C-alpha positions as CSV (number, residue, x, y, z in Angstrom):
1,M,-145.5,7.8,62.3
2,Q,-142.0,9.3,62.3
3,V,-141.6,12.7,63.9
4,D,-139.0,15.3,63.0
5,L,-137.6,16.3,66.4
6,P,-134.3,17.0,68.1
7,A,-132.4,13.9,69.3
8,H,-133.2,14.6,73.0
9,S,-136.0,16.3,74.9
10,R,-135.1,18.7,77.7
11,L,-137.6,16.6,79.7
12,G,-136.4,13.3,78.3
13,A,-137.9,10.0,79.3
14,S,-134.5,8.4,80.1
15,S,-133.8,11.2,82.6
16,T,-137.2,11.4,84.3
17,H,-135.7,10.0,87.5
18,R,-133.4,13.0,87.6
19,W,-135.6,15.9,86.7
20,F,-138.6,14.6,88.7
21,N,-136.4,14.8,91.8
22,C,-134.1,17.7,90.7
23,P,-136.1,20.1,88.6
24,G,-133.3,22.7,88.6
25,S,-131.0,20.3,86.7
26,V,-132.9,21.0,83.4
27,A,-132.0,24.7,83.3
28,L,-128.5,23.9,84.6
29,I,-127.9,21.5,81.7
30,E,-129.4,24.0,79.2
31,A,-126.8,26.6,80.4
32,M,-123.9,24.3,79.6
33,P,-121.3,25.8,77.2
34,K,-121.7,24.5,73.7
35,G,-119.6,21.4,73.2
36,E,-119.3,20.6,76.9
37,G,-120.3,17.0,77.7
38,D,-120.2,16.0,74.0
39,G,-119.0,12.5,73.0
40,G,-119.5,9.7,75.5
41,S,-117.8,7.0,77.4
42,E,-116.9,3.6,75.9
43,H,-119.8,2.1,77.9
44,A,-122.2,4.6,76.4
45,L,-120.9,4.0,72.9
46,R,-121.2,0.3,73.4
47,G,-124.7,0.6,74.6
48,T,-125.7,2.8,71.7
49,L,-124.3,0.3,69.2
50,A,-126.1,-2.6,70.9
51,H,-129.4,-0.6,70.7
52,D,-128.8,0.1,67.0
53,V,-128.1,-3.6,66.3
54,A,-131.2,-4.7,68.3
55,A,-133.4,-2.3,66.3
56,G,-131.9,-3.4,63.0
57,C,-132.4,-7.1,63.8
58,L,-136.0,-6.6,64.8
59,K,-136.7,-4.8,61.5
60,D,-135.0,-7.2,59.2
61,G,-135.4,-10.5,61.1
62,S,-131.7,-11.2,61.5
63,D,-129.9,-12.4,64.7
64,A,-127.5,-10.5,66.8
65,W,-124.5,-12.7,66.1
66,E,-124.8,-11.9,62.4
67,Q,-123.9,-8.3,63.1
68,I,-120.5,-9.1,64.6
69,T,-118.0,-7.3,62.3
70,G,-114.9,-7.1,64.4
71,D,-115.8,-3.8,66.0
72,P,-114.3,-3.8,69.5
73,L,-117.5,-2.2,70.8
74,Y,-119.6,-5.1,69.7
75,D,-118.3,-8.6,70.4
76,R,-119.8,-12.1,71.1
77,E,-120.8,-11.1,74.7
78,D,-122.6,-8.1,73.4
79,A,-124.3,-10.2,70.7
80,D,-125.5,-12.8,73.3
81,A,-127.1,-10.0,75.4
82,V,-128.8,-8.5,72.4
83,Q,-130.0,-11.9,71.3
84,E,-131.7,-12.5,74.6
85,Y,-133.7,-9.3,74.0
86,L,-134.6,-10.2,70.5
87,D,-135.8,-13.7,71.5
88,A,-138.0,-12.2,74.2
89,I,-139.6,-9.7,71.8
90,R,-140.2,-12.3,69.1
91,G,-141.7,-14.7,71.6
92,E,-144.1,-12.0,72.9
93,I,-145.1,-11.0,69.3
94,K,-146.1,-14.6,68.6
95,E,-148.2,-14.8,71.8
96,L,-150.0,-11.6,71.1
97,E,-150.6,-12.5,67.5
98,A,-152.5,-15.6,68.8
99,M,-155.0,-13.1,70.3
100,G,-155.4,-10.8,67.3
101,P,-153.6,-8.3,65.2
102,V,-150.4,-6.7,66.6
103,T,-148.8,-3.3,65.9
104,V,-145.1,-3.5,66.3
105,L,-143.3,-0.1,66.9
106,I,-139.5,-0.2,66.7
107,E,-137.5,2.9,67.6
108,E,-140.8,4.9,67.1
109,R,-140.6,8.6,67.9
110,F,-143.6,10.5,69.4
111,H,-144.4,14.0,70.2
112,L,-147.5,15.0,72.2
113,A,-147.5,18.7,71.9
114,E,-151.1,18.9,73.1
115,V,-149.9,17.4,76.4
116,H,-146.7,19.4,76.7
117,K,-144.3,20.9,74.2
118,D,-141.4,18.8,75.5
119,F,-143.3,15.5,75.8
120,F,-141.5,13.4,73.2
121,G,-139.1,10.6,72.9
122,T,-138.3,7.3,71.2
123,T,-139.3,3.8,72.4
124,D,-137.1,0.8,71.9
125,C,-140.0,-1.5,71.1
126,T,-143.7,-1.3,71.8
127,L,-146.3,-4.0,71.0
128,I,-149.9,-3.0,70.8
129,G,-152.2,-6.0,70.6
130,A,-156.0,-6.5,70.7
131,K,-156.1,-7.1,74.4
132,Q,-152.9,-5.6,75.9
133,A,-149.9,-3.5,75.1
134,Q,-146.3,-4.1,76.0
135,V,-143.5,-1.6,76.3
136,H,-140.0,-3.1,76.0
137,D,-136.8,-1.2,76.9
138,Y,-133.3,-2.7,76.4
139,K,-130.6,-1.9,78.9
140,H,-127.0,-2.9,77.9
141,G,-125.4,-1.6,81.1
142,V,-123.8,-3.7,83.7
143,G,-123.3,-1.4,86.7
144,I,-126.7,0.2,87.3
145,V,-129.6,-2.3,87.7
146,V,-132.9,-0.9,86.4
147,E,-136.3,-1.9,87.8
148,A,-139.5,-2.2,85.8
149,K,-141.9,-1.4,88.6
150,K,-143.2,2.2,88.3
151,N,-140.4,3.0,85.9
152,T,-141.1,6.6,84.9
153,Q,-139.1,6.2,81.6
154,L,-141.3,3.3,80.5
155,M,-144.4,5.0,81.6
156,Q,-143.6,8.0,79.4
157,Y,-142.9,5.7,76.5
158,A,-146.2,3.9,77.1
159,V,-148.1,7.2,77.1
160,G,-146.3,8.3,74.0
161,A,-147.1,5.1,72.1
162,L,-150.7,4.7,73.2
163,Y,-152.0,8.3,73.3
164,G,-154.6,8.8,70.6
165,T,-155.0,5.1,69.8
166,E,-158.2,3.1,70.5
167,A,-156.5,1.6,73.5
168,W,-156.1,5.1,75.1
169,N,-159.9,5.3,75.3
170,D,-160.1,2.2,77.5
171,N,-159.0,2.9,81.1
172,A,-158.9,-0.8,81.9
173,F,-156.7,-1.7,78.9
174,P,-153.7,-3.5,80.4
175,V,-150.1,-2.4,79.7
176,E,-147.0,-4.3,80.6
177,L,-143.7,-2.5,81.1
178,N,-140.6,-4.6,80.5
179,I,-136.9,-4.1,81.2
180,C,-134.4,-6.5,79.5
181,Q,-131.0,-6.1,81.0
182,P,-129.0,-9.3,80.3
183,R,-125.5,-8.1,81.4
184,A,-126.4,-7.0,85.0
185,Y,-127.3,-9.4,87.8
186,H,-130.8,-9.1,89.3
187,P,-132.4,-11.8,91.6
188,A,-135.6,-11.7,89.4
189,G,-133.6,-12.4,86.3
190,S,-132.6,-10.4,83.2
191,I,-136.2,-9.6,82.2
192,R,-138.4,-7.8,84.7
193,S,-142.0,-6.8,84.1
194,W,-144.7,-4.7,85.8
195,W,-148.3,-4.3,84.8
196,T,-150.3,-1.1,84.8
197,S,-153.3,0.2,82.8
198,V,-154.2,3.1,80.6
199,G,-156.2,4.6,83.4
200,E,-153.2,4.5,85.8
201,L,-151.0,6.0,83.0
202,K,-153.5,8.9,82.6
203,S,-153.4,9.6,86.3
204,W,-149.6,9.4,86.4
205,L,-149.4,11.8,83.4
206,A,-151.7,14.4,85.1
207,E,-150.5,14.0,88.7
208,K,-146.8,13.3,88.3
209,W,-145.4,14.1,84.9
210,L,-147.1,17.4,84.3
211,V,-146.5,18.5,87.9
212,A,-142.8,17.7,87.6
213,A,-142.6,19.5,84.3
214,R,-144.2,22.6,85.7
215,R,-141.7,22.5,88.6
216,T,-138.8,22.7,86.2
217,E,-140.1,26.1,85.1
218,Q,-141.7,27.5,88.3
219,N,-139.7,26.0,91.1
220,P,-136.4,24.8,89.7
221,F,-134.5,23.8,92.8
222,L,-131.4,21.7,92.8
223,Q,-131.6,18.4,94.7
224,P,-128.6,16.0,94.5
225,G,-129.4,12.3,94.9
226,S,-128.7,8.9,93.4
227,W,-130.2,10.2,90.1
228,C,-127.0,12.4,89.6
229,N,-125.1,9.2,88.7
230,T,-127.8,6.7,87.6
231,T,-129.0,9.2,84.9
232,F,-125.4,10.4,84.2
233,C,-126.3,14.1,84.7
234,P,-123.8,16.0,82.5
235,R,-123.5,18.8,85.1
236,R,-122.8,16.6,88.2
237,L,-119.1,17.5,88.3
238,N,-119.8,21.3,88.5
239,C,-123.2,21.4,90.1
240,P,-123.5,24.2,92.8
241,A,-125.5,21.9,95.0
242,I,-123.0,19.1,94.7
243,K,-120.2,21.6,95.6
244,E,-122.1,22.5,98.8
245,M,-122.6,18.9,99.6
246,K,-118.9,18.2,99.2
247,A,-118.1,21.0,101.6
248,R,-120.4,19.5,104.2
249,V,-119.0,16.0,103.8
250,M,-115.4,17.2,103.9
251,A,-116.0,19.1,107.1
252,V,-116.9,15.8,108.9
253,K,-114.1,14.2,111.0
254,A,-113.9,10.6,111.9
255,E,-114.4,11.4,115.6
256,D,-117.7,13.1,114.6
257,L,-119.4,9.9,113.4
258,P,-120.1,8.2,116.8
259,K,-121.7,11.5,118.0
260,M,-124.2,11.7,115.1
261,E,-127.8,10.8,115.5
262,D,-129.0,7.9,113.4
263,W,-130.6,10.2,110.8
264,E,-127.5,12.3,110.6
265,L,-125.3,9.3,110.0
266,G,-127.7,8.1,107.3
267,L,-127.7,11.5,105.6
268,F,-123.9,11.7,105.8
269,A,-123.5,8.2,104.3
270,T,-126.0,9.0,101.5
271,E,-124.2,12.2,100.6
272,L,-120.9,10.4,100.7
273,T,-122.2,7.7,98.3
274,I,-123.4,10.4,95.9
275,L,-119.9,12.0,95.9
276,T,-118.2,8.7,95.5
277,G,-120.2,8.1,92.4
278,M,-118.6,11.2,90.9
279,K,-115.3,9.3,90.6
280,K,-116.4,7.5,87.5
281,A,-117.8,10.7,86.0
282,A,-114.5,12.4,86.5
283,D,-112.6,9.4,85.0
284,D,-114.9,9.5,81.9
285,E,-114.5,13.3,81.5
286,I,-110.7,13.0,81.8
287,F,-110.7,10.2,79.2
288,Q,-112.8,12.3,76.8
289,R,-110.5,15.3,77.1
290,L,-107.3,13.3,76.7
291,R,-108.8,11.6,73.6
292,K,-109.4,15.1,72.1
293,G,-105.7,15.9,72.7
294,N,-106.2,18.1,75.8
295,K,-103.6,17.9,78.6
296,V,-105.1,17.1,82.0
297,S,-102.6,17.8,84.8
298,G,-101.6,14.6,86.5
299,W,-103.3,12.2,84.1
300,K,-102.5,10.3,80.9
301,M,-104.0,7.6,78.7
302,V,-102.5,4.1,79.1
303,P,-103.4,0.6,77.7
304,K,-106.0,-1.2,79.8
305,R,-104.7,-4.1,81.9
306,S,-105.1,-7.5,80.2
307,D,-104.1,-11.1,80.8
308,R,-102.0,-13.0,78.3
309,V,-103.8,-15.3,75.9
310,F,-102.5,-17.8,73.4
311,K,-102.3,-17.2,69.7
312,E,-104.3,-19.7,67.7
313,E,-101.5,-20.1,65.2
314,I,-97.9,-18.9,64.6
315,V,-95.6,-19.0,61.6
316,V,-92.1,-20.4,62.0
317,K,-89.2,-21.0,59.6
318,E,-88.6,-24.6,58.7
319,D,-86.0,-25.6,56.1
320,G,-86.0,-22.0,55.0
321,E,-89.8,-21.9,54.4
322,D,-92.6,-20.5,56.4
323,K,-94.7,-23.1,58.2
324,K,-98.0,-22.5,60.1
325,L,-98.3,-24.2,63.5
326,Q,-101.7,-24.6,65.2
327,L,-102.0,-24.0,68.9
328,T,-104.1,-27.1,69.5
329,D,-101.4,-29.4,68.0
330,A,-98.4,-27.5,69.6
331,I,-99.7,-27.4,73.1
332,E,-100.7,-31.0,73.2
333,E,-97.3,-32.0,71.8
334,E,-95.4,-29.9,74.4
335,F,-97.4,-30.6,77.5
336,G,-99.4,-33.8,76.8
337,D,-102.3,-34.4,79.2
338,K,-101.2,-31.4,81.3
339,A,-102.3,-29.1,78.5
340,Y,-105.9,-29.2,79.8
341,E,-107.4,-28.7,83.2
342,K,-110.7,-30.2,84.3
343,K,-112.9,-27.6,86.1
344,R,-116.4,-27.9,87.4
345,I,-118.8,-25.5,85.6
346,S,-120.5,-22.9,87.7
347,P,-124.3,-22.8,88.3
348,A,-124.6,-19.9,85.9
349,V,-122.9,-21.9,83.1
350,A,-124.9,-25.0,84.0
351,E,-128.2,-23.1,83.8
352,K,-127.6,-22.4,80.1
353,L,-127.2,-26.1,79.2
354,P,-130.1,-28.4,78.3
355,G,-132.0,-29.3,81.5
356,G,-129.7,-26.9,83.3
357,K,-132.4,-24.8,85.0
358,K,-134.0,-27.8,86.6
359,F,-130.6,-29.2,87.8
360,V,-129.5,-25.9,89.2
361,A,-132.8,-25.4,91.0
362,Q,-132.2,-28.8,92.7
363,W,-128.5,-28.5,93.5
364,A,-127.5,-24.9,93.8
365,Y,-127.9,-22.6,96.8
366,K,-126.5,-19.3,98.0
367,P,-124.3,-19.6,101.0
368,D,-124.7,-17.1,103.9
369,N,-121.9,-14.6,103.7
370,G,-123.1,-12.5,106.5
371,L,-124.7,-9.0,106.4
372,T,-123.6,-5.7,105.0
373,V,-125.2,-2.3,104.5
374,A,-127.1,-1.1,101.4
375,K,-129.4,1.7,100.3
376,D,-133.1,1.4,100.8
377,D,-133.7,1.0,97.1
378,D,-131.4,-2.0,96.8
379,V,-133.2,-5.0,95.3
380,R,-132.2,-7.3,98.2
381,T,-134.6,-7.8,101.1
382,G,-133.7,-6.0,104.3
383,Q,-132.7,-8.1,107.3
384,T,-133.1,-7.5,111.0
385,P,-130.1,-8.8,112.9
386,R,-130.7,-10.7,116.2
387,G,-129.5,-9.1,119.3
388,R,-126.9,-10.8,121.7
389,S,-129.6,-11.8,124.2
390,E,-131.7,-13.5,121.5
391,V,-128.7,-15.3,120.0
392,F,-127.7,-16.8,123.4
393,K,-131.3,-17.2,124.7
394,G,-131.5,-20.4,126.7
395,A,-127.8,-20.8,126.9
396,L,-127.1,-18.1,129.6
C-alpha cells in the first residue's frame, strides 16, 4: 500500500548508522537553513538514477541496457551493475515461487505510526514468500563498502515490510537481508547476505531502534565518527563537535606522537581519519555552489582530466566531396600489424567468461604485498606480525 509521506524521515533508515551513534545530529540537521545542502553530488545523482532504472525494470520486466539513452549519468558500466541486481532479484523470485506464492514489493513505502511517528521509509525490493522473506537493497556506490550483517537500514526495511503481515506473528519466520553492490570490491563478492528472524527483528526494534529514537529527543549529544562520512551527514562541515575535534587534532605536533599511549595514538588516528573524510564533503559542497553561480574564493570549475580516445569515423574532403573514413580501416592501413596489441586478460575479466570462475579458482592467487593499517571495521582479517626473535628462531 502506498503511503503519502515526506521524501525522507528525520529518523531515516539509510542514516540509522549516524543517528544511532550521534543522536544530536537529528536536531542539528533540522536546524539547517532552508536550501542548505540541497542538490547532490554527481555520485549521488548517478546512484539515484540507477535506483530509478532498477525499480522500473523490475516493474516492467525490461533489462538495464535497454534504459541507456545517452545520459552521462547512466552508461554501460552503470547498466551492467544494475543488471546484476536485476538478475539476482529475478532468480530469487523464481526460487521462492517454487515454495509457494510470493509478494513482491518494489519501492514500497511504509509508515508504522503505532511504533513511532517517524518510523517510515521506502524499501528497494522486498520478497515475502510462504516460508521466508528477503529484503534486497541496491548500492551503486564505489567508495564505501556496505555490509549486510546486522545492517540497521535493512533491519528497519524488514520491520516496515513485515509488520502487520502473517509472517510478523511467527517469531521463527526467517528473514534474509541482502546487499547488492556490484561496483565496489568486497572479498565476499558483490552480493552479501545475512539471516535473521522476525523474533530477532522485534527485539531489535524494542531494544535498539526505539531506544535510539528516544535518545534523539531526550539525550541528543553529538558524537563524531565514521558515520559522519559514510552516511554523508549534511552538517559535517559545520558541526560543533567536528570543530572541537579539529582543534584537538591540529594541536598535536609530530614530536608528540612517539610520546602517546597506544590508546591515545589510536584515538588521534581515528579522529584524523574522520577529518580527512571531510575533504570530499568540502569538494562536493564547493562544486554545488560553483554550479549555482556562486564564487568560492580560491576555487573554480574545470573539465575533468581525461585520456585521448580515437574517433570511430571522420569526414575528409576527397575530390571536392565529403568522404567518411572508418577508424578500423584507417588504423590498419596506417600501422598494419602494429595497430593492435596482445594483452593477457586479468582474473576479473576471465571470471566473466564461460568457465572463467573455475579457471580463475585454479590459476589465480593474491600475492603477499605486506601489511598495512586499517580500522577495526575493515572487511579484511586482522594479522599478528611475527616478532624479530620468532622470525630468526633457530638461526641465531
